[in-house]
N, CA and C atoms as a LAMMPS dump frame, in Angstrom:
ITEM: TIMESTEP
0
ITEM: NUMBER OF ATOMS
198
ITEM: BOX BOUNDS ff ff ff
-5.0000000000000000e+02 5.0000000000000000e+02
-5.0000000000000000e+02 5.0000000000000000e+02
-5.0000000000000000e+02 5.0000000000000000e+02
ITEM: ATOMS id mol type element x y z
1 1 1 N 466.964 339.875 -117.565
2 1 2 C 466.381 339.34 -116.37
3 1 3 C 466.31 337.809 -116.419
4 2 1 N 466.017 337.262 -117.615
5 2 2 C 465.952 335.819 -117.754
6 2 3 C 467.326 335.183 -117.523
7 3 1 N 468.381 335.859 -117.985
8 3 2 C 469.729 335.332 -117.794
9 3 3 C 470.084 335.286 -116.315
10 4 1 N 469.711 336.317 -115.583
11 4 2 C 469.996 336.36 -114.151
12 4 3 C 469.257 335.24 -113.423
13 5 1 N 468.004 335.023 -113.768
14 5 2 C 467.221 333.947 -113.156
15 5 3 C 467.838 332.59 -113.484
16 6 1 N 468.262 332.415 -114.724
17 6 2 C 468.882 331.163 -115.139
18 6 3 C 470.176 330.918 -114.373
19 7 1 N 471.013 331.934 -114.243
20 7 2 C 472.274 331.791 -113.516
21 7 3 C 472.025 331.46 -112.052
22 8 1 N 471.042 332.103 -111.445
23 8 2 C 470.713 331.821 -110.054
24 8 3 C 470.245 330.376 -109.895
25 9 1 N 469.39 329.926 -110.786
26 9 2 C 468.879 328.557 -110.723
27 9 3 C 470.013 327.542 -110.902
28 10 1 N 470.907 327.803 -111.829
29 10 2 C 472.034 326.89 -112.05
30 10 3 C 472.954 326.849 -110.834
31 11 1 N 473.205 327.997 -110.23
32 11 2 C 474.05 328.05 -109.043
33 11 3 C 473.449 327.264 -107.89
34 12 1 N 472.144 327.392 -107.704
35 12 2 C 471.464 326.65 -106.642
36 12 3 C 471.515 325.153 -106.92
37 13 1 N 471.292 324.759 -108.164
38 13 2 C 471.331 323.352 -108.537
39 13 3 C 472.717 322.756 -108.314
40 14 1 N 473.743 323.457 -108.708
41 14 2 C 475.114 322.962 -108.56
42 14 3 C 475.484 322.846 -107.088
43 15 1 N 475.158 323.838 -106.28
44 15 2 C 475.535 323.778 -104.865
45 15 3 C 474.786 322.664 -104.15
46 16 1 N 473.529 322.411 -104.496
47 16 2 C 472.794 321.303 -103.899
48 16 3 C 473.38 319.97 -104.344
49 17 1 N 473.744 319.885 -105.591
50 17 2 C 474.326 318.657 -106.112
51 17 3 C 475.658 318.332 -105.474
52 18 1 N 476.485 319.31 -105.267
53 18 2 C 477.792 319.08 -104.665
54 18 3 C 477.67 318.693 -103.206
55 19 1 N 476.749 319.294 -102.495
56 19 2 C 476.612 318.967 -101.084
57 19 3 C 476.107 317.549 -100.886
58 20 1 N 475.252 317.058 -101.771
59 20 2 C 474.747 315.708 -101.621
60 20 3 C 475.782 314.667 -102.03
61 21 1 N 476.723 315.009 -102.88
62 21 2 C 477.727 314.064 -103.331
63 21 3 C 478.805 313.808 -102.293
64 22 1 N 478.998 314.724 -101.389
65 22 2 C 480.107 314.594 -100.45
66 22 3 C 479.641 314.252 -99.044
67 23 1 N 478.557 313.479 -98.92
68 23 2 C 478.026 313.12 -97.617
69 23 3 C 478.978 312.147 -96.926
70 24 1 N 479.456 312.566 -95.757
71 24 2 C 480.37 311.732 -94.985
72 24 3 C 479.936 311.705 -93.524
73 25 1 N 480.29 310.639 -92.855
74 25 2 C 480.059 310.482 -91.422
75 25 3 C 481.408 310.251 -90.758
76 26 1 N 481.566 310.822 -89.577
77 26 2 C 482.766 310.6 -88.779
78 26 3 C 482.346 309.777 -87.569
79 27 1 N 482.961 308.617 -87.42
80 27 2 C 482.615 307.706 -86.333
81 27 3 C 483.747 307.688 -85.317
82 28 1 N 483.39 307.867 -84.052
83 28 2 C 484.385 307.905 -82.986
84 28 3 C 484.029 306.91 -81.885
85 29 1 N 485.075 306.493 -81.18
86 29 2 C 484.932 305.552 -80.072
87 29 3 C 486.104 305.795 -79.133
88 30 1 N 485.854 305.743 -77.836
89 30 2 C 486.925 305.965 -76.864
90 30 3 C 488.092 305.019 -77.121
91 31 1 N 489.299 305.558 -77.041
92 31 2 C 490.546 304.807 -77.199
93 31 3 C 490.686 304.111 -78.551
94 32 1 N 490.037 304.647 -79.584
95 32 2 C 490.152 304.087 -80.935
96 32 3 C 490.339 305.216 -81.938
97 33 1 N 490.873 304.869 -83.081
98 33 2 C 491.04 305.853 -84.148
99 33 3 C 489.688 306.264 -84.719
100 34 1 N 489.619 307.494 -85.183
101 34 2 C 488.43 308.017 -85.845
102 34 3 C 488.267 307.335 -87.203
103 35 1 N 487.029 307.016 -87.57
104 35 2 C 486.743 306.388 -88.856
105 35 3 C 485.845 307.335 -89.648
106 36 1 N 486.229 307.609 -90.894
107 36 2 C 485.438 308.488 -91.765
108 36 3 C 484.84 307.634 -92.876
109 37 1 N 483.514 307.685 -93.009
110 37 2 C 482.81 306.896 -94.005
111 37 3 C 482.088 307.857 -94.943
112 38 1 N 482.444 307.809 -96.227
113 38 2 C 481.855 308.705 -97.222
114 38 3 C 481.016 307.911 -98.211
115 39 1 N 479.855 308.449 -98.517
116 39 2 C 478.913 307.794 -99.411
117 39 3 C 479.507 307.55 -100.793
118 40 1 N 480.366 308.446 -101.25
119 40 2 C 480.953 308.311 -102.591
120 40 3 C 481.845 307.076 -102.717
121 41 1 N 482.265 306.504 -101.591
122 41 2 C 483.134 305.336 -101.607
123 41 3 C 482.367 304.021 -101.744
124 42 1 N 481.038 304.086 -101.785
125 42 2 C 480.206 302.888 -101.846
126 42 3 C 479.34 302.915 -103.1
127 43 1 N 479.032 301.74 -103.615
128 43 2 C 478.29 301.624 -104.859
129 43 3 C 476.813 301.95 -104.754
130 44 1 N 476.267 301.904 -103.535
131 44 2 C 474.842 302.194 -103.371
132 44 3 C 474.595 302.745 -101.973
133 45 1 N 473.418 303.304 -101.785
134 45 2 C 473.045 303.808 -100.457
135 45 3 C 472.929 302.664 -99.461
136 46 1 N 472.561 301.486 -99.946
137 46 2 C 472.421 300.324 -99.07
138 46 3 C 473.758 299.919 -98.47
139 47 1 N 474.795 299.824 -99.292
140 47 2 C 476.101 299.425 -98.772
141 47 3 C 476.69 300.511 -97.871
142 48 1 N 476.415 301.764 -98.188
143 48 2 C 476.85 302.875 -97.328
144 48 3 C 476.178 302.762 -95.968
145 49 1 N 474.88 302.508 -95.961
146 49 2 C 474.142 302.35 -94.709
147 49 3 C 474.627 301.154 -93.909
148 50 1 N 474.94 300.063 -94.595
149 50 2 C 475.455 298.877 -93.906
150 50 3 C 476.812 299.156 -93.258
151 51 1 N 477.649 299.936 -93.927
152 51 2 C 478.955 300.291 -93.364
153 51 3 C 478.778 301.121 -92.093
154 52 1 N 477.842 302.054 -92.115
155 52 2 C 477.564 302.859 -90.914
156 52 3 C 477.011 301.987 -89.797
157 53 1 N 476.085 301.091 -90.138
158 53 2 C 475.501 300.192 -89.146
159 53 3 C 476.567 299.309 -88.505
160 54 1 N 477.51 298.844 -89.308
161 54 2 C 478.583 297.994 -88.792
162 54 3 C 479.45 298.75 -87.789
163 55 1 N 479.766 299.999 -88.09
164 55 2 C 480.576 300.794 -87.162
165 55 3 C 479.821 301.037 -85.855
166 56 1 N 478.541 301.361 -85.965
167 56 2 C 477.736 301.613 -84.769
168 56 3 C 477.561 300.348 -83.952
169 57 1 N 477.445 299.191 -84.602
170 57 2 C 477.349 297.917 -83.892
171 57 3 C 478.645 297.604 -83.154
172 58 1 N 479.745 298.144 -83.661
173 58 2 C 481.043 297.945 -83.015
174 58 3 C 481.318 298.959 -81.905
175 59 1 N 480.329 299.765 -81.568
176 59 2 C 480.485 300.688 -80.449
177 59 3 C 480.864 302.113 -80.838
178 60 1 N 480.947 302.387 -82.127
179 60 2 C 481.272 303.727 -82.583
180 60 3 C 480.026 304.601 -82.587
181 61 1 N 480.225 305.898 -82.401
182 61 2 C 479.154 306.882 -82.527
183 61 3 C 479.439 307.686 -83.791
184 62 1 N 478.501 307.649 -84.722
185 62 2 C 478.706 308.304 -86.013
186 62 3 C 477.853 309.568 -86.111
187 63 1 N 478.503 310.625 -86.61
188 63 2 C 477.836 311.912 -86.81
189 63 3 C 478.216 312.446 -88.177
190 64 1 N 477.327 313.271 -88.739
191 64 2 C 477.592 313.881 -90.038
192 64 3 C 478.832 314.78 -89.951
193 65 1 N 479.73 314.598 -90.907
194 65 2 C 480.957 315.393 -90.941
195 65 3 C 480.632 316.809 -91.401
196 66 1 N 481.336 317.789 -90.853
197 66 2 C 481.098 319.199 -91.26
198 66 3 C 481.558 319.476 -92.671
């Protein structure tokens, strides 16, 4: 029973960890190419946020990628 609980806990931890690592936003704007911004491409959450802010300031609408 302890092994089953351990395996379940590890599976939950891994799936949560993977989902947080691949956070991406897709930014769209009429008559422009789609821009995809992924957190893993930036050194910190601050620079990732600044990249999103810059796209939105340029008229893009950013939404979480599926």
